[in-house]
C-alpha positions in Angstrom: -20.2 33.5 11.5 -17.9 30.5 10.9 -19.8 26.4 11.3 -18.5 23.1 10.3 -21.6 20.4 10.9 -21.1 18.5 14.2 -17.6 19.6 15.0 -15.6 22.4 16.0 -13.3 21.4 12.8 -9.8 22.8 13.3 -10.2 24.4 9.7 -13.2 26.2 10.6 -11.5 27.0 14.3 -8.1 28.5 12.2 -10.3 30.2 9.6 -12.1 32.1 12.7 -9.2 33.3 13.7 -8.6 35.4 10.1 -11.7 36.4 10.4 -11.1 38.1 13.6 -7.2 39.3 13.3 -8.7 41.4 10.0 -10.7 43.1 12.9 -14.0 41.6 13.2 -16.3 39.4 15.8 -16.6 36.0 14.1 -19.0 33.5 16.2 -18.1 30.1 15.6 -20.7 27.0 15.8 -21.2 22.7 15.5 -25.0 23.8 15.1 -26.2 24.9 11.3 -28.6 25.8 12.6 -27.2 28.7 14.8 -25.7 30.1 11.1 -26.8 33.1 10.1 -25.0 36.6 9.2 -24.2 38.7 5.9 -21.0 36.3 5.1 -21.2 32.8 6.7 -18.0 30.5 6.1 -18.9 27.0 5.9 -16.5 24.4 6.5 -17.4 20.7 5.0 -15.3 18.0 5.7 -16.9 14.8 3.7 -18.3 14.1 0.0 -21.2 12.7 1.6 -21.9 16.5 3.0 -23.5 17.2 -0.3 -26.0 15.4 -0.7 -27.3 16.5 3.1 -30.4 17.7 2.9 -30.1 19.7 5.9 -26.9 21.2 4.6 -29.0 22.1 1.1 -31.2 24.1 3.0 -28.6 25.5 5.4 -27.2 27.1 2.5 -30.5 28.5 1.1 -31.8 29.6 4.2 -28.4 32.2 4.9 -28.9 33.6 1.3 -32.4 33.8 1.5 -31.8 35.9 4.8 -29.9 38.0 2.3 -26.4 36.5 3.3 -23.5 35.1 1.6 -22.4 31.7 1.9 -18.8 30.7 0.9 -17.8 26.8 1.7 -14.4 25.4 2.4 -13.0 22.2 3.5 -11.6 18.6 2.4 -15.1 19.2 -0.1 -13.5 21.9 -1.9 -11.2 19.3 -3.9 -14.4 19.4 -5.9 -15.4 22.7 -6.6 -17.6 21.8 -9.5 -19.6 19.7 -7.4 -19.8 22.1 -4.4 -21.1 24.8 -6.7 -23.7 22.3 -8.2 -24.8 20.5 -5.4 -25.0 23.5 -2.8 -24.9 26.5 -4.9 -22.8 28.8 -2.4 -21.3 32.0 -3.7 -18.2 30.7 -3.0 -16.5 28.2 -3.3 -12.6 28.5 -1.4 -10.4 25.4 -2.2 -7.3 23.9 -1.1 -5.7 26.4 1.5 -7.5 28.9 2.4 -6.3 31.4 4.4 -5.0 34.0 2.0 -8.7 34.0 0.3 -10.3 35.0 3.5 -7.9 37.4 4.4 -8.6 38.6 0.6 -12.3 38.1 1.3 -12.3 40.1 4.8 -10.9 43.3 3.0 -13.8 43.8 0.8 -11.9 42.1 -3.1 -13.9 40.9 -5.7 -14.0 36.9 -5.9 -11.8 37.6 -9.4 -8.6 38.7 -6.5 -9.2 35.9 -3.8 -6.7 33.1 -4.8 -7.7 29.4 -4.7 -11.4 30.6 -5.4 -14.4 29.3 -7.4 -17.5 30.4 -8.3 -20.1 30.9 -11.6 -20.1 33.5 -13.5 -22.5 33.6 -15.7 -23.1 29.9 -15.8 -19.8 29.2 -15.7 -17.4 28.2 -13.5 -14.2 30.6 -12.4 -11.3 29.5 -10.8 -9.0 31.8 -9.5 -5.0 31.1 -9.3 -4.0 28.1 -7.1 -1.3 28.7 -4.8 0.4 27.3 -1.7 1.3 29.6 1.2 5.0 29.4 2.0 4.6 31.4 5.2 2.3 29.2 7.9 2.7 31.7 10.8 -1.3 32.4 11.3 -3.0 34.3 14.1 -4.0 32.2 17.1 -7.7 30.0 16.1 -11.3 31.1 17.5 -11.2 28.3 19.5 -14.8 27.9 21.3 -15.5 28.0 24.7 -17.1 24.4 24.6 -14.4 22.7 23.2 -14.0 20.3 25.6 -16.8 18.9 25.6 -16.0 17.3 21.6 -14.6 13.8 21.1 -12.4 13.2 17.9 -11.1 10.0 18.4 -10.6 10.0 21.9 -9.6 14.0 21.5 -10.7 17.1 22.3 -8.7 18.5 18.7 -6.2 18.1 16.4 -3.6 20.6 15.8 -1.6 21.3 12.4 1.8 20.9 12.5 3.0 20.9 8.9 1.3 20.3 5.3 2.2 18.4 2.6 3.5 14.4 2.5 6.2 13.1 -0.3 3.8 10.0 -0.6 1.6 9.5 -3.8 -1.0 7.4 -2.3 -3.8 7.2 -4.6 -6.6 6.9 -2.5 -5.5 10.6 -0.3 -5.9 14.1 -1.3 -3.4 15.3 1.5 -0.5 15.6 -1.5 -2.7 16.9 -4.0 -3.7 19.7 -2.0 -1.0 20.7 0.1 2.1 19.1 -2.4 4.6 16.9 -1.6 6.8 19.1 -0.2 7.0 19.7 3.3 6.3 22.7 5.4 6.5 23.2 9.0 4.7 25.2 11.3 7.2 27.2 14.1 7.4 25.6 17.1 6.9 28.5 19.4 3.4 29.2 17.7 2.5 25.7 17.9 3.0 25.7 21.5 1.2 28.9 22.2 -2.1 27.5 20.5 -1.3 24.0 22.2 -1.8 26.9 25.5 -4.7 27.8 24.2 -6.9 25.4 23.4 -6.0 24.1 26.8 -6.9 27.1 28.7 -10.5 26.8 26.4 -11.1 23.3 28.3 -9.2 20.9 25.9 -7.6 17.6 27.8 -6.3 15.5 24.8 -4.9 16.6 22.1 -3.6 14.6 19.0 -1.4 16.0 15.6 -2.3 16.3 12.2 -0.4 17.2 8.8 0.0 13.4 7.9 2.8 11.7 9.0 3.6 13.5 12.3 7.5 12.3 12.0 7.9 14.6 9.0 7.4 18.0 11.2 10.6 19.8 9.3 11.5 17.0 7.2 13.5 18.5 4.0 13.4 15.9 0.7 11.6 13.1 2.7 14.3 12.3 5.4 13.1 12.4 8.9 14.1 15.2 11.4 14.3 13.8 14.4 15.4 16.4 16.7 12.6 18.8 15.2 10.2 16.3 16.1 11.5 15.1 19.1 11.3 19.0 20.3 7.9 19.2 19.5 6.6 16.4 21.3 8.3 17.6 24.4 7.6 20.7 23.9 3.5 19.7 23.4 3.5 17.0 26.2 5.2 19.7 28.4 1.8 21.4 28.2 -0.7 18.6 28.1 0.9 16.0 29.9 2.4 12.9 28.4 -0.6 11.0 28.4 -2.6 14.0 26.7 -0.8 14.1 23.4 -1.4 11.5 20.3 1.0 11.1 17.3 -1.6 8.8 15.7 -0.6 8.9 11.8 3.2 8.0 10.9 3.8 6.0 7.4 6.1 3.0 8.3 8.9 4.2 6.2 9.3 7.5 8.5 10.9 6.1 11.6 13.6 6.2 13.6 14.6 4.8 16.7 14.6 8.4 18.0 11.0 8.7 16.8 9.9 5.8 18.8 11.4 7.2 22.0 9.6 10.3 22.0 6.6 8.5 21.2 6.6 6.3 23.6 7.9 9.1 26.2 5.9 12.2 25.1 2.5 10.6 24.2 -0.6 7.9 24.8 2.3 5.5 22.8 0.6 4.1 20.1 0.9 4.5 16.3 -1.3 4.2 13.5 0.3 2.9 10.5 -1.8 2.8 6.9 -1.2 -0.6 6.6 -4.0 -1.0 3.8 -3.2 -4.1 1.9 -1.3 -7.5 2.6 -1.1 -7.7 -1.0 1.6 -6.2 -3.0 0.0 -6.1 -6.4 -2.5 -3.4 -4.2 -0.3 -1.8 -2.9 1.1 -0.4 -6.1 -2.2 0.0 -7.2 -2.6 2.2 -4.6 0.5 3.9 -5.3 1.4 3.4 -1.3 5.6 3.0 -2.2 5.8 1.0 1.3 6.4 -2.8 0.8 5.0 -5.2 2.9 7.9 -6.2 4.4 8.9 -2.4 5.9 5.5 -2.5 7.2 7.1 -5.9 9.5 9.7 -4.1 10.4 7.9 -1.2 11.3 5.6 -3.5 13.5 8.5 -5.1 15.2 10.1 -1.6 15.7 7.7 -0.4 17.9 6.6 -3.2 19.9 10.4 -3.1 20.4 10.4 0.1 22.2 7.1 -0.2 23.9 4.8 1.4 21.5 2.1 0.3 20.7 1.3 -0.2 16.9 -2.5 0.1 14.9 -3.5 0.2 11.5 -6.0 0.6 8.6 -6.7 -2.0 6.0 -8.7 -0.4 2.8 -10.6 -3.2 0.9 -12.6 -3.3 -2.1 -10.0 -1.3 -4.0 -9.8 -1.3 -8.2 -8.0 -4.7 -9.0 -8.2 -6.4 -5.9 -9.1 -10.2 -6.3 -9.9 -12.5 -3.2 -6.4 -14.0 -3.9 -5.2 -10.1 -2.7 -7.9 -10.1 0.1 -6.7 -13.4 1.8 -3.3 -12.1 2.0 -4.9 -8.7 3.9 -6.4 -11.5 6.0 -3.2 -13.5 6.4 -0.8 -10.3 6.8 -3.8 -8.8 10.0 -3.4 -12.6 11.4 0.3 -12.3 11.7 0.9 -8.9 12.4 -1.6 -8.8 15.9 -2.2 -5.7 16.0 -3.7 -3.7 18.9 -6.5 -2.3 17.0 -7.5 -2.3 13.7 -9.6 0.5 11.3 -11.2 -1.2 8.0 -13.0 0.7 5.3 -14.2 0.1 1.8 -12.0 2.1 -1.1 -13.4 5.5 -0.8 -13.3 7.8 -3.9 -12.0 11.5 -2.6 -12.5 14.0 -5.3 -9.0 14.9 -7.2 -7.4 11.5 -6.4 -6.3 8.9 -8.4 -8.4 6.4 -6.9 -11.6 8.3 -7.5 -10.4 8.5 -11.3 -10.3 4.5 -11.5 -14.0 4.4 -10.0 -15.5 6.4 -12.3 -13.8 4.8 -14.7 -14.6 1.4 -13.4 -17.4 -0.5 -15.3 -20.4 -2.2 -12.9 -19.1 -5.7 -13.8 -16.4 -4.9 -11.8 -17.2 -2.4 -9.3 -16.8 -4.6 -6.1 -19.0 -1.8 -4.1 -21.9 -2.6 -6.4 -21.6 -6.5 -7.4 -23.8 -9.0 -4.7 -22.0 -11.1 -3.1 -22.3 -14.6 -3.6 -20.3 -16.1 -1.0 -20.1 -16.9 2.6 -21.9 -13.8 3.7 -24.8 -14.4 1.0 -27.5 -14.1 3.5 -26.8 -10.8 4.6 -27.3 -9.4 1.1 -24.3 -7.7 1.2 -22.1 -6.7 -1.7 -18.7 -8.2 -2.7 -16.6 -5.2 -1.3 -19.2 -4.3 1.9 -18.4 -8.3 2.9 -14.9 -8.2 2.4 -14.8 -5.4 4.7 -17.6 -7.3 7.3 -15.4 -10.0 7.1 -12.1 -8.0 8.0 -13.4 -6.4 11.2 -14.9 -9.9 12.3 -11.1 -11.5 11.7 -9.6 -8.5 13.0 -11.3 -9.2 16.9 -9.6 -12.7 16.4 -6.2 -11.3 15.5 -5.2 -9.2 18.5 -2.9 -9.8 20.7 -5.7 -11.2 22.9 -8.3 -12.0 20.7 -11.8 -11.0 21.3 -14.8 -12.9 20.2 -17.1 -11.0 18.6 -20.4 -10.5 20.2 -24.4 -11.0 18.9 -23.9 -6.6 19.4 -20.4 -5.8 17.8 -21.5 -8.5 14.8 -24.5 -6.4 14.4 -22.5 -2.9 14.4 -20.1 -4.7 12.5 -21.8 -5.3 9.7 -24.4 -2.1 9.4 -21.0 -0.2 9.6 -20.1 -2.2 6.3 -22.9 -2.0 4.6 -23.3 2.0 5.3 -19.7 2.3 4.0 -20.8 0.6 0.6 -23.9 2.8 0.4 -22.3 6.5 1.3 -19.4 5.1 -1.4 -21.9 4.5 -3.8 -24.3 7.4 -3.5 -20.3 9.9 -3.9 -19.4 7.6 -7.0 -22.7 9.0 -8.6 -21.6 12.2 -7.8 -18.2 11.8 -8.7 -19.6 9.7 -12.0 -22.3 12.4 -12.6 -19.5 15.9 -12.4 -16.7 13.9 -13.8 -17.6 11.6 -16.5 -15.4 8.9 -18.2 
């Protein structure tokens, strides 16, 4: 069986397809209580899953029933944590397709690439390599895929792997590399048709910056990207396709025309901060003036710009935070997502946070300013303030009602709590 907590993840469906192609008859579930069998593949997409008592019990139950539990997904960037917290039989790290083929062919763990496991109380890591051929069998798509909602889509679909960027908070260039490897367009479109046949009404693209499809050396291949969007929208319909994430330095007029003509007409930029100093600390590599130009360019082509902002990054001070608020007000984005800097295993940000002293850790320092009475940490207070500020900075300002105010407050508190838990876990396994 193949499963993921609460969602049919694209990775789980891909692995299910690999298993089926090997001559087996796998089942897929998003209900972990239904995971049973001789060999169970569990896809985990959040570091918090490593602390989840139900997931820990699920792994124990599978093994108690005589099954073998194999864990992959984004958490595999920290195999030491996965093995130490969940005790699976095997961790598949990074790109897992080849490893799963070996496993299903009965190979010993030591002969399976991109894996980690315990032997004689020590961690063994096998050869780590990236696939050069991204041709895969069709994914294992469940019959009820049409019932789920991931940011407005029933599923995401992979078009390429890699990103030429170096963002310190992102694991994509560390897991998939900085060279772009793209899938064949005909295979992508066959996959889109298969999802549609199973009830998917809205589909979104993953793979980092969407416009990097078939790019080389960071140069956008506008023609390939246009063909990609035109092909998908010809199947799904223009209003049922989204290509949300594009770097501000990966735009061309042709890209914007294709987005406007073949998708729901939104682009989500990772803006992150209004401070050039913090942008440098993040290794973002995109000057703020380039962001301003990208937002203006979107509006010229009738594309609605949205953006994400990160606060609480190590080294961010009050002046940097105010610069972010000022930029948010200046850009007047159609939508905004705010998050506290989250340490993801294998990223420079995780290393920075693990090295921080408690006196400089914004996610732990009590806030003593405007929101002192709400008992927030400094990072939580900044995130909460940005959420409120974003409402007032939309093209049509939105008055934050009591319920939304409470939602923002709870979200800021939850992010802070989650990041403190993840940080403790990282420091336990990767001490300074």
